[in-house]
C-alpha positions as CSV (number, residue, x, y, z in Angstrom):
1,X,17.9,-21.5,-5.5
2,X,19.4,-19.0,-7.9
3,X,18.9,-15.4,-6.5
4,X,17.7,-14.0,-9.8
5,X,15.2,-16.9,-10.1
6,X,14.1,-16.4,-6.5
7,X,13.5,-12.6,-7.2
8,X,11.5,-13.5,-10.3
9,X,9.4,-16.0,-8.3
10,X,8.6,-13.4,-5.6
11,X,7.5,-10.9,-8.2
12,X,5.3,-13.5,-9.9
13,X,3.6,-14.3,-6.5
14,X,3.1,-10.7,-5.7
15,X,0.2,-8.3,-4.8
16,X,-2.7,-7.6,-4.8
17,X,-4.1,-11.1,-4.3
18,X,-3.0,-14.6,-3.6
19,X,-1.5,-16.7,-6.3
20,X,-4.1,-19.4,-5.6
21,X,-6.5,-17.5,-7.8
22,X,-5.0,-18.9,-11.0
23,X,-2.5,-21.5,-12.2
24,X,0.9,-20.6,-13.5
25,X,-0.2,-21.3,-17.0
26,X,-3.2,-19.0,-16.9
27,X,-1.0,-16.3,-15.3
28,X,1.1,-16.1,-18.4
29,X,-1.9,-16.3,-20.8
30,X,-2.3,-13.5,-23.2
31,X,-5.0,-10.9,-22.5
32,X,-8.3,-10.7,-24.4
33,X,-8.2,-8.0,-27.0
34,X,-11.7,-6.8,-26.0
35,X,-13.5,-3.9,-27.6
36,X,-12.6,-0.3,-28.1
37,X,-11.4,0.6,-24.6
38,X,-13.0,4.0,-25.0
39,X,-9.9,5.2,-27.0
40,X,-7.7,5.6,-24.0
41,X,-4.0,4.9,-23.7
42,X,-1.3,4.8,-21.0
43,X,1.6,7.2,-20.9
44,X,4.6,6.2,-18.7
45,X,5.7,9.1,-16.6
46,X,8.2,7.5,-14.2
47,X,10.5,4.8,-15.5
48,X,12.9,4.2,-12.7
49,X,13.6,5.0,-9.0
50,X,10.6,3.4,-7.4
51,X,10.6,0.0,-5.7
52,X,7.4,-2.0,-5.5
53,X,4.9,1.0,-5.4
54,X,1.5,0.2,-3.9
55,X,-0.6,3.3,-4.2
56,X,-0.6,6.8,-5.7
57,X,-2.6,9.9,-4.6
58,X,-2.7,13.7,-5.0
59,X,-2.7,16.1,-2.1
60,X,-5.1,18.4,-4.1
61,X,-3.3,21.4,-2.8
62,X,-2.6,23.2,-6.1
63,X,1.0,22.0,-6.2
64,X,0.5,19.5,-9.0
65,X,2.4,16.9,-7.0
66,X,1.6,13.2,-6.8
67,X,2.6,11.1,-3.8
68,X,3.5,7.4,-4.3
69,X,4.0,4.9,-1.5
70,X,6.5,2.0,-1.7
71,X,5.8,-1.4,-0.1
72,X,8.9,-1.2,2.1
73,X,7.6,1.9,4.0
74,X,8.5,5.0,2.0
75,X,6.4,7.9,0.7
76,X,7.9,9.4,-2.5
77,X,7.0,12.7,-4.3
78,X,6.5,13.4,-8.0
79,X,6.8,17.1,-8.8
80,X,4.2,18.9,-11.0
81,X,6.3,17.8,-14.1
82,X,6.2,14.2,-13.1
83,X,9.8,14.0,-11.9
84,X,10.5,11.7,-9.0
85,X,12.3,13.5,-6.2
86,X,15.4,11.6,-5.0
87,X,14.7,11.9,-1.3
88,X,11.8,10.1,0.4
89,X,9.1,12.3,1.9
90,X,8.6,10.0,4.9
91,X,9.9,6.6,5.9
92,X,8.5,4.1,8.4
93,X,9.3,0.6,9.5
94,X,6.6,-1.8,8.3
95,X,6.3,-5.6,8.3
96,X,7.0,-7.3,5.0
97,X,7.3,-10.9,6.2
98,X,4.7,-11.8,3.7
99,X,4.7,-10.4,0.2
100,X,1.2,-8.9,0.7
101,X,2.3,-6.9,3.7
102,X,3.9,-3.5,3.9
103,X,2.8,0.1,3.4
104,X,-0.5,-0.3,1.5
105,X,-2.7,2.8,1.7
106,X,-2.4,6.6,1.5
107,X,-5.0,9.3,1.8
108,X,-4.9,13.1,2.2
109,X,-7.3,15.0,4.4
110,X,-9.6,17.1,2.2
111,X,-8.2,20.1,3.9
112,X,-4.6,19.0,3.7
113,X,-3.3,22.3,2.3
114,X,-4.4,24.0,5.6
115,X,-4.1,21.2,8.2
116,X,-1.2,19.1,6.8
117,X,-2.9,15.8,7.7
118,X,-2.0,12.6,5.8
119,X,-3.2,9.1,6.6
120,X,-1.4,5.8,6.0
121,X,-2.4,2.2,6.4
122,X,0.3,-0.5,6.8
123,X,1.3,-3.8,8.3
124,X,2.5,-3.1,11.8
125,X,6.1,-3.7,12.7
126,X,6.7,-2.4,16.2
127,X,5.9,-4.6,19.3
128,X,2.5,-3.1,19.9
129,X,1.5,-3.2,16.2
130,X,2.6,-6.7,15.2
131,X,0.0,-8.9,13.4
132,X,-2.3,-6.2,12.6
133,X,-3.2,-3.5,10.0
134,X,-2.5,0.0,11.4
135,X,-4.0,3.3,10.5
136,X,-1.8,6.3,11.4
137,X,-2.1,10.1,11.0
138,X,0.9,12.2,9.9
139,X,0.7,15.9,10.9
140,X,3.0,17.8,8.6
141,X,4.3,21.1,10.0
142,X,4.5,22.5,6.4
143,X,2.0,21.1,4.0
144,X,3.9,22.5,1.0
145,X,7.2,20.8,1.9
146,X,8.6,17.9,0.0
147,X,10.0,16.3,3.1
148,X,7.9,15.4,6.1
149,X,8.6,17.4,9.3
150,X,6.1,16.9,12.0
151,X,4.5,14.3,14.3
152,X,2.4,11.2,13.8
153,X,0.0,9.3,15.9
154,X,-1.8,5.9,15.9
155,X,-5.5,6.2,14.9
156,X,-6.5,2.6,15.1
157,X,-5.4,-1.0,14.6
158,X,-7.1,-4.1,13.3
159,X,-5.7,-7.4,14.8
160,X,-5.5,-10.9,13.4
161,X,-3.9,-10.2,10.0
162,X,-0.7,-12.2,10.0
163,X,0.1,-12.7,6.3
164,X,-2.0,-12.1,3.1
165,X,-5.5,-10.9,2.2
166,X,-5.1,-7.6,4.1
167,X,-6.9,-5.1,2.0
168,X,-5.4,-1.8,3.1
169,X,-6.8,0.9,0.9
170,X,-8.0,4.2,2.4
171,X,-10.0,7.1,0.9
172,X,-12.0,10.1,2.1
173,X,-15.6,10.2,0.8
174,X,-17.5,13.3,-0.2
175,X,-19.1,13.1,3.3
176,X,-15.7,13.9,4.9
177,X,-15.4,10.4,6.5
178,X,-12.4,8.1,6.1
179,X,-13.1,4.7,4.6
180,X,-10.6,1.8,5.1
181,X,-10.7,-1.7,3.5
182,X,-9.7,-4.6,5.6
183,X,-9.3,-8.1,4.2
184,X,-10.5,-11.3,5.8
185,X,-7.0,-12.6,6.5
186,X,-5.0,-15.6,5.3
187,X,-6.6,-19.0,4.7
188,X,-9.4,-20.6,2.7
189,X,-12.9,-19.2,2.4
190,X,-14.0,-21.9,5.0
191,X,-11.7,-20.1,7.5
192,X,-13.4,-16.7,6.8
193,X,-16.8,-17.0,8.5
194,X,-15.9,-13.9,10.4
195,X,-16.1,-11.8,7.2
196,X,-19.9,-12.2,7.3
197,X,-20.2,-11.3,11.0
198,X,-20.3,-7.8,12.4
199,X,-18.6,-8.5,15.7
200,X,-15.1,-8.1,14.2
201,X,-13.4,-5.8,11.7
202,X,-12.0,-8.4,9.2
203,X,-13.5,-8.7,5.7
204,X,-15.0,-5.2,5.9
205,X,-14.9,-1.6,4.8
206,X,-14.8,0.7,7.8
207,X,-16.0,4.3,8.0
208,X,-14.8,6.6,10.7
209,X,-14.7,10.3,11.5
210,X,-11.2,11.7,11.8
211,X,-12.1,15.4,11.5
212,X,-10.6,18.0,13.9
213,X,-11.9,17.3,17.4
214,X,-13.4,13.9,16.6
215,X,-12.7,11.3,19.2
216,X,-14.4,9.1,21.8
217,X,-14.4,5.8,23.6
218,X,-13.3,3.0,21.3
219,X,-16.1,0.8,20.0
220,X,-16.1,-2.8,21.2
221,X,-14.0,-3.8,18.1
222,X,-11.6,-0.9,18.3
223,X,-10.0,-1.7,21.6
224,X,-10.0,-0.1,25.0
225,X,-9.6,3.6,26.0
226,X,-10.1,6.7,24.1
227,X,-9.4,6.9,20.4
228,X,-8.5,9.8,18.0
229,X,-11.5,9.1,15.9
230,X,-15.3,9.0,16.3
231,X,-17.9,6.5,14.9
232,X,-20.4,8.4,12.8
233,X,-23.9,8.1,14.2
234,X,-25.3,7.0,10.9
235,X,-23.0,3.9,10.7
236,X,-25.3,0.9,10.7
237,X,-23.9,-0.7,13.9
238,X,-23.0,2.5,15.8
239,X,-23.8,2.1,19.5
240,X,-25.0,-1.5,19.2
241,X,-23.6,-3.7,21.9
242,X,-21.4,-6.6,20.7
243,X,-21.2,-5.2,17.1
244,X,-18.5,-3.0,15.5
245,X,-19.6,0.5,15.0
246,X,-16.8,1.1,12.5
247,X,-18.3,-1.2,9.9
248,X,-19.9,0.3,6.8
249,X,-20.1,-2.9,4.5
250,X,-19.0,-6.5,5.1
251,X,-18.8,-9.9,3.5
252,X,-15.5,-9.3,1.6
253,X,-12.4,-11.5,1.1
254,X,-9.6,-9.2,0.0
255,X,-10.8,-5.7,-1.0
256,X,-7.3,-4.7,-2.1
257,X,-8.5,-1.6,-3.9
258,X,-11.8,0.3,-3.8
259,X,-12.9,3.8,-4.9
260,X,-15.6,6.3,-3.9
261,X,-17.4,8.2,-6.7
262,X,-17.2,11.9,-5.7
263,X,-20.4,12.6,-7.6
264,X,-22.7,10.4,-5.4
265,X,-20.6,8.6,-2.7
266,X,-21.0,5.1,-4.2
267,X,-18.4,2.6,-3.3
268,X,-16.8,0.6,-6.1
269,X,-15.0,-2.4,-4.5
270,X,-12.6,-4.8,-6.3
271,X,-12.6,-8.0,-4.2
272,X,-9.8,-10.5,-5.0
273,X,-11.3,-14.0,-4.8
274,X,-10.1,-17.6,-4.6
275,X,-12.1,-18.9,-7.6
276,X,-13.8,-15.8,-8.8
277,X,-12.8,-12.1,-9.0
278,X,-15.6,-9.7,-8.4
279,X,-16.5,-6.0,-8.5
280,X,-19.3,-4.7,-6.3
281,X,-21.0,-1.3,-6.0
282,X,-22.5,-0.3,-2.7
283,X,-25.1,2.4,-2.9
284,X,-27.0,4.0,0.0
285,X,-29.8,1.7,0.9
286,X,-28.3,-1.5,-0.5
287,X,-27.8,-4.6,1.6
288,X,-24.4,-4.1,3.2
289,X,-23.6,-7.8,3.2
290,X,-21.6,-8.5,0.0
291,X,-21.9,-12.3,0.5
292,X,-18.4,-13.7,1.2
293,X,-17.7,-16.5,2.2
294,X,-21.1,-18.0,1.4
295,X,-20.8,-16.5,-2.1
296,X,-18.0,-15.9,-4.5
297,X,-19.6,-13.6,-7.1
298,X,-22.9,-15.2,-8.1
299,X,-21.6,-18.7,-7.3
300,X,-22.1,-20.5,-4.0
301,X,-18.9,-21.6,-2.2
302,X,-18.1,-24.4,-2.4
303,X,-19.4,-24.2,-6.0
304,X,-22.4,-26.2,-7.0
305,X,-22.5,-24.8,-10.5
306,X,-25.5,-22.7,-9.6
307,X,-25.2,-18.9,-10.2
308,X,-28.1,-17.7,-8.0
309,X,-26.1,-17.2,-4.8
310,X,-27.0,-13.6,-4.0
311,X,-30.7,-14.2,-4.4
312,X,-30.5,-17.3,-2.2
313,X,-28.5,-15.6,0.5
314,X,-30.2,-12.2,0.3
315,X,-26.8,-10.5,-0.1
316,X,-25.6,-7.9,-2.6
317,X,-24.1,-9.5,-5.7
318,X,-21.4,-8.1,-7.9
319,X,-21.9,-6.0,-11.0
320,X,-19.0,-7.7,-12.7
321,X,-17.2,-11.0,-12.1
322,X,-15.0,-13.5,-13.8
323,X,-13.3,-16.8,-13.0
324,X,-9.6,-16.8,-12.2
325,X,-7.8,-17.6,-15.4
326,X,-10.3,-16.1,-17.8
327,X,-8.4,-14.1,-20.5
328,X,-5.3,-14.4,-18.5
329,X,-6.9,-12.6,-15.5
330,X,-6.4,-13.7,-11.9
331,X,-6.5,-10.8,-9.4
332,X,-8.8,-7.8,-9.9
333,X,-7.4,-4.3,-9.3
334,X,-10.2,-2.0,-8.3
335,X,-10.1,1.4,-9.9
336,X,-12.0,4.7,-10.0
337,X,-15.0,6.3,-11.7
338,X,-13.5,8.9,-14.1
339,X,-14.5,12.5,-13.4
340,X,-11.9,14.2,-15.4
341,X,-12.0,16.3,-18.6
342,X,-12.2,13.6,-21.3
343,X,-15.9,13.6,-22.4
344,X,-15.9,10.0,-23.8
345,X,-14.6,8.6,-20.5
346,X,-16.5,10.7,-18.0
347,X,-18.6,8.6,-15.7
348,X,-17.0,5.3,-16.7
349,X,-15.3,3.0,-14.3
350,X,-11.6,2.3,-15.0
351,X,-9.9,-0.7,-13.4
352,X,-7.6,-3.6,-14.2
353,X,-6.4,-7.1,-13.4
354,X,-2.8,-7.4,-12.1
355,X,-2.2,-10.5,-14.3
356,X,-3.6,-9.5,-17.7
357,X,-2.4,-5.9,-17.2
358,X,-5.2,-4.5,-19.4
359,X,-7.1,-1.4,-18.8
360,X,-10.8,-2.2,-18.3
361,X,-13.4,0.4,-18.9
362,X,-17.0,-0.2,-17.7
363,X,-20.4,1.4,-17.6
364,X,-23.5,0.1,-15.8
365,X,-26.2,-1.1,-18.1
366,X,-30.0,-1.1,-17.6
367,X,-29.8,-4.5,-15.8
368,X,-27.4,-3.2,-13.2
369,X,-24.4,-5.1,-14.6
370,X,-21.2,-3.6,-15.8
371,X,-20.5,-3.7,-19.6
372,X,-16.8,-3.8,-19.9
373,X,-14.4,-3.0,-22.8
374,X,-10.7,-3.8,-22.7
375,X,-7.7,-2.0,-24.1
376,X,-4.0,-2.8,-23.9
377,X,-1.9,-0.8,-21.4
378,X,1.4,-1.5,-23.0
379,X,2.4,-3.6,-20.0
380,X,3.1,-7.2,-20.5
381,X,1.0,-9.8,-18.7
382,X,2.4,-11.2,-15.4
383,X,1.5,-11.3,-11.8
384,X,1.6,-8.1,-9.7
385,X,1.6,-5.5,-12.5
386,X,-1.1,-2.9,-12.4
387,X,-1.8,-2.7,-8.6
388,X,-3.5,0.6,-7.9
389,X,-5.1,3.7,-9.5
390,X,-5.2,7.3,-8.2
391,X,-6.4,10.8,-9.3
392,X,-4.5,14.0,-9.7
393,X,-5.8,17.4,-8.7
394,X,-7.7,17.7,-12.0
395,X,-9.4,14.3,-11.5
396,X,-7.3,12.7,-14.2
397,X,-6.4,9.0,-13.7
398,X,-2.9,7.6,-12.9
399,X,-1.8,4.0,-12.0
400,X,1.2,2.2,-10.8
401,X,3.0,-0.9,-11.9
402,X,4.1,-2.7,-8.7
403,X,6.3,-5.1,-10.6
404,X,8.6,-2.7,-12.5
405,X,8.1,0.6,-10.5
406,X,6.5,2.4,-13.4
407,X,4.0,5.3,-12.9
408,X,1.5,5.9,-15.7
409,X,-1.0,8.5,-16.7
410,X,-4.3,7.6,-18.5
411,X,-4.6,9.7,-21.7
């Protein structure tokens, strides 16, 4: 096969979901024009120098820097003027055997400016890490430096993820706990019964305590021996024999990107589906089972045509969903609730789809569903474009284009 054609094929099949979500014809369909889009626009800040970025985050240390991770295992730095520094901040060997593997998540400790702690999530490459998702802590000797100098340590590992549907996003909540999304793994929904069970860590969002001094015996699902994290006592399965204390919510297929609203701690979860893409909101007190694989959105799986799946199963249904192929969409990219300075956007949820490349802006209506407007991002449709959102130190939104390496700011 021609190398240029092969490269194009790989990009078209790329993150954050699995290409089974839509046919090639729908992947190239034009996006829906939608409504007003809240009057927002995308400004491209970085045009070249990045290769397949997967996430962007701010250290919130007053430096104005933004950190971007590349799938191949590099952390890069943008200075306060948005210039990409030529030298990588940190490099690590990761597994990229499958196009959905690699360095996938980045989160800064809320006290990073003082303690220099950074967390990364990636597909393990070394002998002891293979076939798993790995959470590692980097301890920077100088938090203000633009090149990492320090030590790192393994925090935990989730086994059984050999190819795609890995999840991999990480965030600190306003409670100081670290949240980590884990996909159900490769295969069909029929292979993902484990996502609805709480005796394993796949198809879940985990919640752990990584604060200074936190540690303890590993939970049943975390492995043997002591671990450099603790299971919060208010986790639903903490201390329960045969269940995983790390679990916070479950019943997910591929929670590639999720966000935590700093105002209330609500989790907004974009779950990449096989037949349907869905966005769920978990609030304190909700049923923690989000339904997969019995449900895909409000539809039973396999589909019977009925749309009453959550009520029949007693699980929590999505606030927004769509079929793969609708309006050229095929793989949801979860975003963030906007808490910046733009009054018209404040409190809205901003997200995307990595095929249609549109910016989607939603607000919850009285019936609990998300009313969504669409606006053009200026990025052409394709597969693997808008792959992740992040916030700067002023709570303004940024996003990355995995396909062309672009970094954008929402204006």
